[in-house]
DOZA-167163 format. One record per residue: residue in three letters; y, x, z of N, C-alpha, C in turn; residue number from 1. Coordinates in Angstrom, 3 decimals. Example, Ala and Ser with C-alpha at 12.3 -4.5 7.8 and 13.67 -1.06 7.14 Angstrom:
Ala	-5.690	13.190	7.800	-4.500	12.300	7.800	-3.300	13.200	7.800	1
Ser	-2.250	12.850	7.080	-1.060	13.670	7.140	0.030	12.900	7.870	2
This chain:
Met	54.112	-24.344	17.269	55.323	-23.769	16.660	55.392	-22.290	16.963	1
Glu	55.619	-21.529	15.931	55.704	-20.083	16.134	57.069	-19.676	16.710	2
Ser	57.097	-18.566	17.433	58.331	-18.108	18.007	59.083	-17.224	16.986	3
Tyr	60.384	-17.212	17.095	61.236	-16.398	16.246	61.335	-14.977	16.828	4
Arg	61.541	-14.003	15.956	61.750	-12.621	16.384	63.242	-12.421	16.525	5
Ile	63.638	-11.831	17.590	65.116	-11.559	17.873	65.447	-10.163	17.420	6
Val	66.504	-10.057	16.614	67.031	-8.769	16.179	68.455	-8.634	16.639	7
Leu	68.771	-7.575	17.337	70.149	-7.305	17.769	70.777	-6.295	16.830	8
Arg	71.954	-6.615	16.309	72.721	-5.570	15.591	73.192	-4.539	16.588	9
Lys	73.415	-3.321	16.087	73.908	-2.251	16.975	75.197	-2.666	17.632	10
Ser	76.076	-3.288	16.941	77.347	-3.677	17.494	77.179	-4.666	18.602	11
Ala	76.266	-5.598	18.435	76.000	-6.628	19.473	75.435	-5.987	20.712	12
Ala	74.508	-5.024	20.517	73.920	-4.332	21.647	74.972	-3.534	22.442	13
Lys	75.889	-2.948	21.750	76.985	-2.193	22.412	77.884	-3.122	23.218	14
Glu	78.128	-4.306	22.629	78.954	-5.296	23.302	78.283	-5.793	24.612	15
Ile	76.948	-5.961	24.537	76.245	-6.398	25.724	76.263	-5.318	26.803	16
Glu	76.144	-4.046	26.425	76.174	-2.929	27.333	77.472	-2.863	28.171	17
Lys	78.565	-3.335	27.546	79.865	-3.284	28.207	80.074	-4.381	29.260	18
Leu	79.222	-5.365	29.258	79.379	-6.481	30.185	78.916	-6.138	31.584	19
Asp	79.403	-6.897	32.580	78.939	-6.690	33.964	77.517	-7.239	34.130	20
Lys	76.860	-6.921	35.216	75.455	-7.247	35.396	75.174	-8.743	35.351	21
Lys	76.004	-9.532	36.014	75.802	-10.967	36.086	75.906	-11.609	34.663	22
Thr	76.939	-11.238	33.938	77.165	-11.722	32.613	76.033	-11.252	31.692	23
Thr	75.616	-9.971	31.806	74.586	-9.431	30.974	73.279	-10.218	31.145	24
Ser	72.922	-10.523	32.371	71.674	-11.254	32.572	71.737	-12.667	32.025	25
Arg	72.915	-13.282	32.118	73.086	-14.630	31.548	72.973	-14.553	30.008	26
Val	73.615	-13.598	29.383	73.599	-13.473	27.968	72.193	-13.141	27.451	27
Ile	71.499	-12.237	28.100	70.183	-11.855	27.691	69.210	-13.047	27.797	28
Gly	69.359	-13.823	28.864	68.536	-15.018	29.026	68.752	-15.989	27.904	29
Lys	69.992	-16.221	27.501	70.294	-17.116	26.371	69.701	-16.587	25.079	30
Ile	69.829	-15.262	24.858	69.293	-14.671	23.641	67.781	-14.807	23.589	31
Gln	67.092	-14.569	24.676	65.667	-14.677	24.718	65.211	-16.105	24.457	32
Ala	65.970	-17.089	24.943	65.624	-18.459	24.725	65.732	-18.880	23.230	33
Leu	66.469	-18.125	22.468	66.560	-18.395	21.035	65.264	-18.139	20.296	34
Ser	64.357	-17.325	20.855	63.082	-17.088	20.191	62.229	-18.361	20.198	35
Val	62.389	-19.189	21.178	61.661	-20.459	21.268	62.348	-21.535	20.491	36
Asp	63.642	-21.702	20.669	64.446	-22.741	20.008	65.708	-22.135	19.467	37
Pro	65.789	-21.766	18.161	66.989	-21.141	17.654	68.178	-22.074	17.516	38
Arg	67.955	-23.347	17.629	69.041	-24.336	17.615	68.996	-25.209	18.867	39
Pro	69.298	-24.563	20.005	69.225	-25.323	21.302	70.349	-26.358	21.404	40
Pro	70.195	-27.293	22.298	71.296	-28.225	22.529	72.580	-27.500	22.869	41
Gly	73.694	-27.861	22.279	74.965	-27.199	22.543	75.291	-26.082	21.535	42
Cys	74.337	-25.736	20.648	74.697	-24.742	19.639	75.534	-25.376	18.535	43
Lys	76.385	-24.583	17.939	77.215	-25.115	16.862	77.099	-24.228	15.634	44
Lys	77.053	-24.848	14.473	77.102	-24.113	13.242	78.528	-23.795	12.931	45
Leu	78.847	-22.570	12.606	80.222	-22.212	12.288	80.564	-22.651	10.870	46
Ser	81.730	-23.203	10.728	82.124	-23.739	9.431	82.416	-22.559	8.484	47
Gly	81.930	-22.675	7.268	82.211	-21.667	6.264	81.305	-20.476	6.305	48
Glu	80.416	-20.397	7.304	79.525	-19.256	7.452	78.133	-19.755	7.782	49
Glu	77.179	-18.923	7.545	75.772	-19.247	7.891	75.434	-18.723	9.240	50
Lys	76.332	-18.952	10.208	76.118	-18.438	11.582	76.193	-19.573	12.548	51
Tyr	75.578	-19.373	13.679	75.618	-20.335	14.756	76.193	-19.671	15.983	52
Arg	76.593	-20.454	16.980	77.052	-19.896	18.215	76.562	-20.684	19.374	53
Ile	76.277	-19.988	20.462	75.967	-20.640	21.766	76.892	-20.027	22.788	54
Arg	77.059	-20.813	23.843	77.963	-20.363	24.930	77.141	-19.773	26.085	55
Ala	77.704	-18.765	26.678	77.135	-18.169	27.895	78.306	-17.910	28.797	56
Gly	78.737	-18.933	29.510	79.893	-18.813	30.361	81.109	-18.683	29.477	57
Ala	81.951	-17.664	29.706	83.147	-17.402	28.917	82.827	-16.594	27.672	58
Tyr	81.580	-16.269	27.461	81.187	-15.456	26.295	80.484	-16.325	25.219	59
Arg	80.593	-15.862	24.021	80.005	-16.537	22.883	79.006	-15.603	22.218	60
Ile	77.877	-16.128	21.873	76.788	-15.354	21.153	76.735	-15.944	19.737	61
Leu	77.080	-15.113	18.773	77.050	-15.504	17.391	75.808	-14.923	16.744	62
Tyr	75.119	-15.783	16.000	73.842	-15.333	15.447	73.561	-16.046	14.092	63
Gln	72.616	-15.419	13.359	72.170	-15.987	12.073	70.688	-16.305	12.201	64
Ile	70.206	-17.309	11.479	68.828	-17.701	11.515	68.276	-17.581	10.105	65
Val	67.127	-16.945	9.970	66.381	-16.901	8.714	65.047	-17.608	9.004	66
Asp	64.975	-18.928	8.642	63.876	-19.749	8.998	62.596	-19.325	8.305	67
His	62.650	-18.950	7.009	61.394	-18.669	6.318	60.774	-17.361	6.799	68
Glu	61.526	-16.491	7.495	60.995	-15.253	8.029	60.874	-15.329	9.553	69
Leu	61.340	-16.429	10.135	61.310	-16.561	11.640	62.056	-15.461	12.349	70
Ile	63.306	-15.200	11.916	64.108	-14.137	12.492	65.472	-14.736	12.934	71
Val	65.878	-14.354	14.134	67.198	-14.665	14.620	67.948	-13.336	14.813	72
Thr	69.048	-13.129	14.126	69.833	-11.907	14.241	71.097	-12.164	15.029	73
Val	71.203	-11.476	16.148	72.397	-11.641	16.986	73.443	-10.706	16.387	74
Val	74.565	-11.266	15.955	75.631	-10.544	15.263	76.699	-10.042	16.219	75
Arg	77.076	-10.858	17.153	78.236	-10.601	18.001	78.094	-11.271	19.362	76
Val	78.539	-10.570	20.397	78.619	-11.118	21.744	79.980	-10.763	22.307	77
Arg	80.864	-11.727	22.366	82.234	-11.438	22.811	82.813	-12.540	23.691	78
His	83.860	-12.180	24.362	84.615	-13.178	25.169	85.124	-14.229	24.190	79
Arg	85.248	-15.440	24.669	85.637	-16.556	23.806	86.951	-16.344	23.108	80
Arg	87.909	-15.635	23.697	89.190	-15.447	23.050	89.096	-14.473	21.849	81
Asp	88.069	-13.632	21.816	87.917	-12.629	20.766	86.763	-12.905	19.788	82
Ala	85.936	-13.886	20.112	84.690	-14.074	19.392	84.818	-14.362	17.902	83
Tyr	85.868	-15.088	17.497	85.955	-15.520	16.107	86.869	-14.710	15.281	84
Arg	87.481	-13.667	15.861	88.368	-12.782	15.099	87.569	-11.799	14.306	85
Lys	88.029	-11.420	13.154	87.345	-10.508	12.289	87.564	-9.088	12.732	86
């Protein structure tokens, strides 16, 4: 099985930069694991959108998968209380 390429949107990268070191390492580890398995156990498809989410402690990583191009695009990394707000 081929691995997926991870693409971070600028906004997601900025959100990761704002996190503390412990949370940053947890989030980056989860994002890197998406290259091997973009639909890991515990991921949820968001209703009404073509996005998925995984949990990293109190933070949520929202991402899109393009299977035919093997790309995972990380859209947003936010605290759970803010993750789903527009």
